[in-house]
N, C-alpha and C positions, 0 to 999 in steps of 0.2 A: 673391454672392447668398446671401440668408438661406435656411436650410432650416427647415422645420416638423417637429417630432418629437413623439412621444408618449411618455409614461412607460412603463417596462418593468416597474416594481415600484411597489407602493403598500402602505401600513401604516395601519390604523385607529388614529386618536388615542385612541379611547376604550377599546377591548378588546385592542389590540395585534395583531390578525389580520394577517398578512402575505400578499400575493398577488403573483404574478408573471404577465406576459402571455405566453401560449403562442402563438407565431406560427403554428404548425402547425394547431392547433385553433381559433385566432382567438377565444380567451376567456381570461379571468382564471382562474388556478388557485391554490388554497391552497398556500402555502409554508411548512410547518411547523404551528404550532398553529392550530386552527380559530377560536379566539376564542370570543365569546359569540353563540350562535345567535340571540338576541333582540336584538342590538345593531343599531341603524340606522347602520351604519358611517359614520364621518366620516374619509375618506381624506385623508392628508397628501400630497397630490400637488403642492402649490404650493411649500411650503418653499423649498429652494434650486433646484428644478428650473425651467428656463425652456424654454418650447416653441420659442422662436426661437433657432436656433443660427447664428452668423455664420461 
């Protein structure tokens, strides 16, 4: 049976900001540089990541 999963990290393709999912707090947290505060972040969560795991 296939499993649906969510990404645990993401990176903005415009400013380079990286974030990781915090399971305890249930929200994204900055992981390293904050990037550009005025950036409308374009998250690269599709790339090689697939939501369905067989």
